[in-house]
SERO-4910 file (N, C-alpha, C, O; in steps of 0.05 Angstrom, whole numbers):
BEGIN
 pado doro    nc1    nc2    nc3   cac1   cac2   cac3    cc1    cc2    cc3    oc1    oc2    oc3
  Met    A   2667    919   2665   2641    905   2665   2636    893   2693   2654    880   2704
  Lys    A   2612    898   2704   2605    887   2730   2602    856   2727   2595    846   2706
  Ile    A   2607    842   2749   2608    813   2748   2581    801   2739   2582    782   2723
  Leu    A   2559    811   2747   2533    800   2739   2529    804   2709   2515    788   2696
  Glu    A   2540    826   2698   2537    831   2669   2551    810   2652   2543    805   2629
  Lys    A   2571    797   2664   2586    776   2649   2569    751   2645   2576    735   2628
  Tyr    A   2548    748   2660   2531    725   2657   2509    729   2637   2493    711   2631
  Asp    A   2507    753   2626   2486    759   2607   2491    745   2580   2512    748   2568
  Leu    A   2471    730   2571   2473    716   2545   2453    727   2524   2446    713   2505
  Thr    A   2444    751   2528   2424    763   2510   2433    761   2481   2455    770   2474
  Asn    A   2416    749   2465   2420    746   2436   2443    726   2429   2450    725   2405
  Lys    A   2453    712   2448   2472    690   2442   2456    667   2432   2432    665   2436
  Val    A   2469    648   2419   2456    624   2408   2469    599   2420   2493    595   2417
  Ser    A   2452    583   2433   2462    559   2447   2448    534   2436   2424    533   2435
  Ile    A   2464    514   2430   2454    488   2422   2457    470   2446   2479    468   2458
  Val    A   2436    455   2454   2437    436   2475   2427    409   2464   2404    407   2457
  Thr    A   2444    389   2463   2435    363   2454   2422    347   2476   2429    351   2500
  Gly    A   2403    330   2469   2389    315   2489   2374    332   2509   2374    326   2533
  Ala    A   2363    354   2500   2352    374   2518   2321    374   2519   2309    392   2531
  Ala    A   2309    354   2508   2280    352   2509   2269    349   2537   2247    357   2544
  Ala    A   2286    337   2555   2278    332   2582   2303    329   2600   2326    331   2590
  Gly    A   2299    326   2626   2321    320   2644   2342    341   2647   2335    365   2647
  Leu    A   2367    333   2650   2389    351   2655   2392    371   2632   2397    395   2637
  Gly    A   2389    362   2607   2392    380   2584   2372    402   2585   2378    425   2579
  Lys    A   2347    395   2591   2326    415   2592   2331    435   2614   2328    459   2610
  Ala    A   2341    426   2637   2346    444   2659   2369    464   2652   2367    488   2659
  Met    A   2389    454   2638   2411    472   2630   2402    491   2608   2410    514   2608
  Ala    A   2385    482   2590   2374    499   2569   2358    522   2582   2359    544   2573
  Glu    A   2342    515   2603   2326    535   2616   2344    556   2629   2337    580   2628
  Ala    A   2366    548   2641   2384    567   2654   2395    587   2634   2396    611   2639
  Leu    A   2404    577   2611   2415    594   2590   2393    612   2578   2398    635   2572
  Ala    A   2369    602   2576   2347    618   2565   2340    640   2585   2334    663   2576
  Gln    A   2341    635   2611   2335    656   2630   2356    678   2629   2350    701   2638
  Ala    A   2380    672   2619   2401    692   2616   2399    706   2589   2416    724   2583
  Gly    A   2379    699   2573   2375    713   2548   2383    699   2523   2379    710   2501
  Ser    A   2394    675   2525   2404    661   2501   2381    650   2485   2361    640   2496
  His    A   2383    651   2459   2365    635   2442   2374    606   2444   2398    600   2447
  Ile    A   2355    588   2442   2361    560   2448   2353    542   2425   2331    544   2414
  Val    A   2371    523   2418   2366    502   2399   2365    476   2414   2385    468   2426
  Ile    A   2342    462   2413   2339    436   2425   2344    415   2404   2328    411   2386
  Ala    A   2367    402   2406   2374    381   2387   2370    354   2400   2386    346   2418
  Asp    A   2349    340   2393   2342    315   2407   2330    295   2388   2318    303   2368
  Ile    A   2334    270   2393   2323    249   2376   2292    247   2378   2279    238   2360
  Asp    A   2282    256   2401   2253    256   2406   2242    284   2398   2241    302   2414
  Ile    A   2233    287   2373   2225    313   2363   2200    324   2376   2198    348   2380
  Glu    A   2181    307   2384   2157    317   2396   2163    330   2423   2153    351   2429
  Lys    A   2179    316   2439   2186    328   2465   2204    352   2461   2201    372   2476
  Ala    A   2221    352   2441   2239    374   2436   2222    399   2428   2228    421   2437
  Gln    A   2202    395   2412   2185    417   2404   2169    428   2428   2166    453   2430
  Ala    A   2160    411   2445   2145    420   2469   2163    436   2487   2155    456   2498
  Thr    A   2188    427   2491   2207    441   2508   2214    468   2496   2216    488   2510
  Ala    A   2219    468   2469   2225    493   2456   2203    513   2459   2208    537   2464
  Lys    A   2178    505   2456   2155    523   2459   2153    533   2487   2148    557   2492
  Gln    A   2158    515   2507   2156    523   2535   2177    545   2541   2170    565   2554
  Leu    A   2201    541   2532   2222    561   2537   2217    587   2524   2222    608   2535
  Ser    A   2206    586   2499   2200    611   2485   2178    626   2499   2180    650   2502
  Asp    A   2157    612   2507   2135    625   2521   2143    636   2548   2135    658   2555
  Gln    A   2160    622   2563   2168    630   2589   2188    653   2589   2186    672   2605
  Glu    A   2208    651   2571   2230    670   2572   2231    691   2550   2247    709   2550
  Gly    A   2213    688   2530   2212    707   2509   2236    707   2490   2242    727   2477
  Ile    A   2249    683   2488   2272    681   2470   2264    664   2446   2243    651   2446
  Asp    A   2281    664   2426   2275    649   2402   2285    621   2406   2307    617   2417
  Thr    A   2270    601   2398   2278    573   2401   2274    558   2375   2259    566   2358
  Leu    A   2288    535   2373   2287    518   2350   2291    490   2359   2310    484   2373
  Ala    A   2273    472   2351   2275    444   2358   2282    429   2332   2269    432   2311
  Ile    A   2304    413   2333   2313    398   2310   2317    369   2318   2332    363   2336
  Gln    A   2305    351   2303   2309    322   2308   2338    315   2300   2345    319   2276
  Thr    A   2353    305   2318   2382    300   2313   2391    275   2327   2388    271   2351
  Asp    A   2403    257   2311   2418    234   2322   2447    242   2322   2459    245   2301
  Val    A   2458    245   2346   2485    256   2348   2507    237   2337   2530    245   2334
  Thr    A   2499    212   2332   2518    193   2321   2519    193   2290   2535    179   2278
  Glu    A   2502    209   2278   2500    210   2249   2511    237   2239   2499    258   2243
  Glu    A   2534    236   2226   2547    261   2217   2529    278   2199   2528    302   2202
  Thr    A   2515    265   2181   2498    280   2162   2476    295   2177   2471    318   2171
  Gln    A   2464    282   2197   2443    295   2212   2454    319   2229   2442    340   2231
  Val    A   2477    315   2240   2490    336   2256   2496    360   2238   2492    383   2246
  Gln    A   2508    354   2215   2514    376   2196   2489    391   2187   2489    415   2185
  Gln    A   2467    376   2182   2442    389   2175   2431    406   2198   2420    427   2193
  Met    A   2434    396   2222   2425    411   2245   2441    438   2247   2429    459   2251
  Val    A   2467    436   2244   2483    460   2246   2476    480   2223   2475    504   2227
  Asp    A   2472    469   2199   2464    486   2177   2438    501   2182   2435    524   2176
  Gln    A   2418    486   2194   2393    499   2201   2397    521   2221   2384    542   2220
  Val    A   2414    516   2241   2419    536   2262   2431    561   2249   2424    584   2256
  Leu    A   2451    557   2232   2464    580   2219   2445    595   2201   2446    620   2199
  Asp    A   2428    581   2187   2408    594   2170   2389    611   2187   2380    633   2178
  Arg    A   2382    601   2210   2363    615   2228   2376    638   2244   2365    660   2246
  Phe    A   2400    633   2255   2412    652   2273   2438    665   2263   2445    687   2272
  Gly    A   2452    651   2245   2476    663   2234   2502    656   2249   2524    661   2239
  Ser    A   2500    646   2274   2524    639   2289   2517    620   2311   2493    615   2316
  Ile    A   2537    608   2324   2533    590   2346   2553    599   2368   2577    598   2364
  Asp    A   2543    606   2391   2560    616   2413   2567    594   2433   2588    594   2445
  Val    A   2547    576   2438   2550    557   2460   2540    530   2450   2520    528   2436
  Leu    A   2554    509   2457   2546    481   2452   2547    466   2479   2568    465   2492
  Ile    A   2525    454   2486   2525    435   2509   2520    407   2498   2498    401   2488
  Asn    A   2540    390   2500   2537    362   2492   2527    346   2515   2542    337   2532
  Asn    A   2501    341   2515   2488    328   2538   2477    301   2531   2473    284   2549
  Ala    A   2471    295   2506   2458    269   2498   2475    246   2508   2500    246   2504
  Gly    A   2462    226   2520   2477    203   2529   2458    181   2540   2435    186   2545
  Ile    A   2469    157   2543   2454    135   2554   2471    119   2574   2496    123   2575
  Val    A   2459    102   2589   2473     84   2607   2461     56   2606   2436     54   2604
  Leu    A   2478     36   2606   2469      8   2608   2483     -5   2632   2507     -6   2633
  Asn    A   2467    -15   2651   2478    -28   2674   2480    -58   2669   2461    -73   2672
  Glu    A   2504    -66   2660   2508    -94   2653   2536   -103   2663   2555    -87   2662
  Lys    A   2539   -127   2672   2564   -138   2680   2582   -139   2655   2573   -146   2633
  Ala    A   2607   -134   2658   2626   -134   2635   2626   -160   2620   2627   -160   2596
  Glu    A   2625   -182   2635   2626   -208   2622   2601   -215   2607   2600   -233   2590
  Asp    A   2579   -200   2613   2554   -206   2600   2547   -185   2578   2527   -188   2564
  Thr    A   2563   -164   2576   2557   -142   2557   2564   -151   2529   2586   -159   2523
  Ser    A   2544   -149   2511   2549   -156   2483   2566   -133   2471   2565   -110   2480
  Phe    A   2580   -140   2450   2596   -119   2437   2578    -98   2424   2585    -75   2423
  Ala    A   2554   -107   2416   2535    -87   2405   2526    -67   2426   2524    -43   2420
  Asp    A   2521    -76   2451   2514    -58   2472   2538    -39   2479   2534    -15   2483
  Trp    A   2562    -51   2480   2586    -35   2485   2588    -12   2464   2592     11   2471
  Gln    A   2585    -20   2439   2587      0   2417   2565     21   2419   2571     44   2413
  Lys    A   2541     13   2427   2519     32   2428   2525     54   2449   2521     78   2443
  Val    A   2535     46   2472   2541     66   2493   2564     84   2484   2563    108   2487
  Ile    A   2586     72   2474   2609     88   2466   2601    106   2443   2611    129   2441
  Asn    A   2585     96   2425   2577    112   2401   2562    137   2408   2568    159   2398
  Ile    A   2542    134   2426   2526    158   2434   2542    176   2453   2543    200   2449
  Asn    A   2554    164   2474   2565    180   2495   2592    193   2488   2598    215   2497
  Leu    A   2608    179   2471   2635    190   2465   2636    199   2436   2644    222   2430
  Asn    A   2630    181   2417   2631    188   2389   2612    211   2382   2619    229   2367
  Gly    A   2588    211   2395   2569    232   2390   2580    259   2399   2576    279   2385
  Val    A   2594    259   2422   2605    284   2431   2627    295   2412   2629    318   2407
  Phe    A   2643    276   2402   2663    284   2382   2651    295   2357   2659    316   2347
  Ile    A   2631    280   2346   2619    289   2321   2607    317   2323   2612    334   2306
  Val    A   2591    321   2343   2578    347   2346   2599    369   2352   2597    391   2341
  Ser    A   2618    363   2369   2639    383   2375   2655    390   2350   2661    413   2345
  Gln    A   2661    370   2334   2677    375   2310   2662    393   2290   2673    412   2280
  Ile    A   2637    386   2285   2622    401   2265   2615    429   2275   2618    449   2260
  Val    A   2607    432   2300   2602    458   2312   2628    473   2315   2630    497   2311
  Gly    A   2649    458   2322   2676    470   2326   2686    484   2301   2699    505   2303
  Arg    A   2681    472   2278   2690    485   2253   2677    513   2250   2690    532   2241
  Gln    A   2652    515   2257   2639    541   2256   2650    560   2276   2655    584   2271
  Met    A   2656    550   2300   2667    567   2321   2695    576   2313   2703    599   2320
  Ile    A   2710    559   2300   2737    567   2291   2734    590   2270   2750    609   2271
  Ala    A   2715    587   2253   2710    608   2233   2703    635   2246   2711    656   2237
  Gln    A   2688    633   2268   2679    657   2283   2701    667   2301   2702    691   2308
  Gln    A   2720    649   2309   2741    655   2328   2729    661   2356   2738    679   2370
  Arg    A   2709    645   2363   2698    647   2390   2679    624   2395   2668    612   2376
  Gly    A   2674    618   2420   2654    598   2427   2661    584   2453   2683    584   2463
  Ser    A   2640    572   2465   2643    556   2489   2630    529   2486   2606    528   2479
  Ile    A   2645    508   2490   2634    480   2488   2634    468   2516   2654    469   2530
  Ile    A   2611    458   2524   2608    446   2551   2599    417   2547   2577    411   2538
  Asn    A   2617    398   2553   2611    370   2551   2601    359   2578   2612    365   2599
  Ile    A   2580    344   2577   2570    331   2601   2581    304   2604   2574    285   2589
  Ser    A   2600    301   2622   2612    275   2627   2598    263   2651   2573    260   2651
  Ser    A   2612    256   2672   2600    244   2696   2622    239   2717   2645    237   2710
  Met    A   2614    238   2742   2633    230   2762   2642    201   2756   2663    192   2765
  Ser    A   2626    187   2739   2633    159   2731   2657    159   2712   2668    137   2707
  Gly    A   2665    182   2703   2690    183   2687   2714    187   2704   2737    187   2695
  Leu    A   2710    190   2731   2731    194   2750   2734    172   2770   2756    166   2780
  Val    A   2711    159   2777   2711    137   2796   2693    115   2785   2677    119   2767
  Val    A   2696     91   2797   2679     69   2790   2656     67   2810   2660     64   2834
  Asn    A   2631     69   2800   2608     69   2817   2603     41   2828   2612     21   2816
  Thr    A   2588     40   2849   2580     14   2861   2553     18   2873   2546     40   2882
  Pro    A   2536     -3   2874   2541    -31   2867   2536    -39   2838   2541    -61   2830
  Gln    A   2525    -20   2822   2518    -27   2794   2543    -31   2777   2564    -19   2782
  Cys    A   2540    -47   2756   2562    -52   2737   2556    -37   2712   2535    -40   2700
  Gln    A   2575    -20   2703   2571     -3   2680   2597      4   2667   2603     28   2663
  Ala    A   2613    -16   2660   2639    -10   2649   2638      7   2624   2655     24   2620
  Ser    A   2618      1   2607   2616     16   2582   2611     46   2587   2623     63   2574
  Tyr    A   2593     52   2606   2587     79   2613   2611     93   2625   2618    116   2617
  Asn    A   2624     80   2644   2647     92   2657   2669     99   2637   2681    120   2637
  Ala    A   2674     80   2619   2695     84   2599   2688    107   2580   2705    123   2573
  Ser    A   2662    108   2572   2654    129   2554   2657    157   2567   2665    176   2554
  Lys    A   2650    159   2592   2651    185   2606   2680    193   2612   2687    217   2612
  Ala    A   2697    174   2617   2726    180   2620   2737    190   2594   2753    208   2593
  Gly    A   2727    178   2572   2735    187   2546   2727    216   2540   2742    232   2529
  Val    A   2703    223   2549   2693    251   2545   2711    270   2560   2716    292   2550
  Ile    A   2720    263   2584   2737    281   2599   2763    286   2584   2772    308   2582
  Met    A   2776    265   2574   2801    268   2559   2797    282   2533   2813    298   2524
  Leu    A   2774    277   2519   2768    291   2495   2765    321   2501   2774    338   2485
  Thr    A   2752    328   2523   2749    356   2531   2776    369   2534   2780    391   2523
  Lys    A   2794    357   2548   2820    368   2552   2835    371   2525   2849    391   2521
  Ser    A   2833    351   2508   2847    352   2482   2836    375   2465   2852    390   2453
  Leu    A   2810    378   2463   2798    399   2447   2805    426   2458   2810    445   2444
  Ala    A   2805    428   2485   2812    454   2498   2840    462   2490   2845    486   2485
  Met    A   2859    444   2490   2886    450   2482   2888    458   2453   2902    478   2447
  Glu    A   2875    444   2435   2877    449   2407   2863    476   2399   2873    490   2381
  Trp    A   2841    482   2412   2824    504   2402   2827    529   2419   2813    549   2413
  Ala    A   2844    530   2439   2847    554   2455   2856    577   2438   2848    600   2442
  Arg    A   2873    572   2418   2883    593   2401   2861    606   2383   2865    627   2372
  His    A   2838    592   2382   2816    603   2367   2795    616   2385   2773    623   2376
  Asn    A   2803    621   2410   2784    633   2429   2760    616   2434   2738    626   2439
  Ile    A   2764    590   2434   2743    570   2440   2750    557   2466   2772    545   2469
  Arg    A   2732    558   2485   2737    545   2511   2721    519   2511   2698    518   2502
  Val    A   2733    498   2522   2720    471   2523   2724    461   2552   2746    456   2561
  Asn    A   2701    456   2565   2701    446   2593   2681    424   2595   2665    419   2577
  Thr    A   2682    410   2618   2663    389   2622   2651    390   2650   2665    396   2670
  Ile    A   2625    385   2652   2611    383   2678   2608    353   2683   2598    338   2666
  Ala    A   2616    344   2707   2614    316   2715   2594    314   2738   2601    316   2761
  Pro    A   2569    309   2731   2549    307   2752   2551    280   2768   2561    260   2758
  Gly    A   2541    281   2792   2538    257   2808   2510    246   2804   2498    249   2782
  Tyr    A   2499    233   2824   2472    221   2821   2451    244   2821   2449    259   2840
  Met    A   2436    245   2800   2415    265   2796   2388    253   2795   2384    231   2783
  Lys    A   2368    266   2807   2341    256   2807   2326    269   2784   2318    292   2786
  Thr    A   2323    255   2762   2309    265   2738   2283    249   2734   2276    231   2750
  Glu    A   2269    255   2713   2245    241   2706   2251    211   2702   2235    194   2710
  Leu    A   2274    205   2691   2281    177   2685   2291    162   2710   2285    138   2712
  Thr    A   2304    176   2728   2316    162   2752   2298    163   2776   2303    149   2796
  Lys    A   2277    180   2776   2260    183   2799   2249    156   2809   2248    152   2834
  Lys    A   2242    139   2791   2230    113   2799   2250     96   2815   2242     81   2833
  Phe    A   2276     98   2809   2296     83   2824   2299     94   2852   2302     79   2871
  Phe    A   2299    121   2855   2301    133   2881   2276    127   2898   2278    123   2922
  Asp    A   2253    125   2885   2228    119   2900   2228     91   2910   2217     85   2931
  Gln    A   2242     72   2895   2243     44   2903   2263     39   2925   2260     20   2940
  Gly    A   2284     55   2927   2305     51   2947   2323     28   2938   2326     22   2915
  Gly    A   2335     14   2957   2353     -8   2951   2380      3   2942   2395     14   2958
  Met    A   2386      0   2916   2412      8   2906   2417     38   2910   2439     47   2916
  Thr    A   2395     54   2908   2398     83   2911   2404     90   2940   2417    111   2945
  Asp    A   2396     73   2959   2403     78   2987   2433     76   2991   2444     92   3006
  Thr    A   2446     57   2977   2475     55   2978   2488     80   2966   2507     90   2977
  Trp    A   2477     89   2944   2488    114   2931   2488    137   2951   2507    152   2953
  Met    A   2465    140   2964   2462    163   2982   2479    161   3007   2489    181   3018
  Glu    A   2483    136   3016   2501    132   3039   2530    140   3032   2545    148   3049
  Met    A   2537    138   3007   2564    144   2998   2567    174   2989   2588    182   2981
  Thr    A   2544    188   2990   2544    216   2982   2543    233   3007   2523    233   3021
  Pro    A   2564    249   3014   2564    264   3039   2539    281   3043   2530    284   3066
  Met    A   2528    293   3022   2505    310   3025   2479    293   3030   2459    303   3037
  Gly    A   2481    266   3025   2459    248   3031   2435    250   3014   2413    241   3022
  Arg    A   2437    262   2991   2414    265   2973   2423    266   2945   2446    273   2939
  Pro    A   2405    261   2926   2412    265   2897   2410    294   2890   2397    310   2904
  Gly    A   2423    301   2868   2420    328   2858   2395    332   2842   2384    312   2832
  Asn    A   2385    356   2841   2363    363   2824   2373    375   2798   2393    389   2798
  Pro    A   2360    370   2775   2369    379   2750   2376    409   2749   2396    417   2737
  Glu    A   2359    425   2762   2364    454   2762   2390    462   2776   2400    485   2773
  Glu    A   2401    444   2792   2426    450   2806   2450    449   2788   2472    456   2796
  Leu    A   2446    441   2763   2467    444   2742   2465    470   2727   2483    477   2711
  Gly    A   2443    484   2731   2439    509   2716   2460    530   2720   2468    543   2702
  Gly    A   2468    533   2745   2488    554   2752   2515    549   2739   2527    567   2728
  Ile    A   2525    524   2740   2551    518   2729   2549    519   2698   2568    527   2685
  Ala    A   2527    511   2687   2523    513   2658   2524    542   2648   2537    548   2629
  Leu    A   2510    559   2663   2510    588   2656   2538    600   2659   2547    615   2642
  Tyr    A   2551    593   2680   2579    603   2685   2597    595   2661   2611    613   2651
  Leu    A   2596    570   2653   2614    561   2632   2606    572   2604   2623    575   2587
  Ala    A   2580    578   2601   2571    588   2575   2577    618   2572   2579    628   2550
  Ser    A   2581    631   2594   2583    661   2594   2612    670   2597   2631    655   2600
  Glu    A   2615    697   2595   2641    709   2597   2651    708   2626   2674    715   2631
  Ala    A   2634    700   2645   2643    698   2673   2665    677   2675   2681    678   2694
  Ser    A   2666    658   2657   2687    636   2658   2708    640   2636   2718    620   2625
  Ser    A   2714    665   2629   2732    671   2607   2760    659   2608   2773    656   2588
  Phe    A   2769    651   2632   2796    639   2635   2795    610   2642   2815    598   2650
  Ala    A   2771    598   2639   2768    570   2646   2766    553   2620   2749    558   2604
  Thr    A   2785    535   2617   2783    516   2595   2799    490   2602   2818    491   2617
  Gly    A   2790    468   2591   2802    442   2596   2797    432   2624   2812    415   2634
  Ser    A   2777    442   2637   2772    435   2666   2748    417   2669   2729    416   2653
  Val    A   2749    402   2691   2727    384   2699   2713    396   2723   2726    400   2744
  Phe    A   2688    402   2721   2673    413   2743   2654    392   2755   2633    386   2743
  Thr    A   2662    380   2777   2648    358   2789   2626    368   2808   2631    383   2827
  Ile    A   2601    361   2801   2578    370   2817   2564    344   2827   2546    334   2814
  Asp    A   2573    334   2850   2564    308   2859   2557    305   2888   2556    283   2898
  Gly    A   2552    327   2902   2545    325   2930   2567    315   2948   2562    307   2970
  Gly    A   2591    315   2937   2615    306   2953   2622    277   2948   2641    268   2961
  Tyr    A   2609    263   2930   2614    234   2926   2643    228   2921   2654    210   2933
  Thr    A   2655    243   2903   2683    237   2895   2703    249   2915   2728    245   2912
  Ala    A   2694    263   2935   2712    274   2956   2720    253   2976   2739    256   2991
  Leu    A   2705    230   2977   2711    209   2996   2736    194   2990   2744    176   3005
***
């Protein structure tokens, strides 16, 4: 098989959580361009439906938008059941849904701590477990968890202990699942992005201040664009990465190289 053929996802089925906008949408677009059918699992169903229609119209693939709270096992199971009813299998899962709260540790309420850990870490486990059961039955699959460079280093000047801890947890969960499920031909990897300029973060970059510090600490001197995660997402979703599992792929403009 020629190398470019290994990137072909024609008729594969990919679930992307939190893909109504931002990084999740960009990665869903990359997989759609390679031929994969796309399931947008997002708590914002209106945006999810709009994104699903956009991808279907642009790429000619089948799409499905499902309102899903990744912290609710029942909703996740219902989402997976809908996907299987529609497509019959699940080839790729991208766990992208997440939040961040910038709060000093001494001022963070336990409720806020739990909220971040619940969505960013527990949500990844819940979706991986339920989708993983189907992949085990199939004896194949690729799971891509979106962690962060914040799971490897402590960012400055903002305070975000809950976010950092949750993303470090995602990295270790990725390695653990990769070890357990390799015998089932399931690969589990994580992408650790650096500072990305999305619809949500654009206002911070336009204001400057704290973001100027971030860019001074980034060797490339700029934030990443969402579409710059498309290539690594496609690589990990496809047969091109057939020997990659349990790995952290840091895409941060050199930030963690310092």
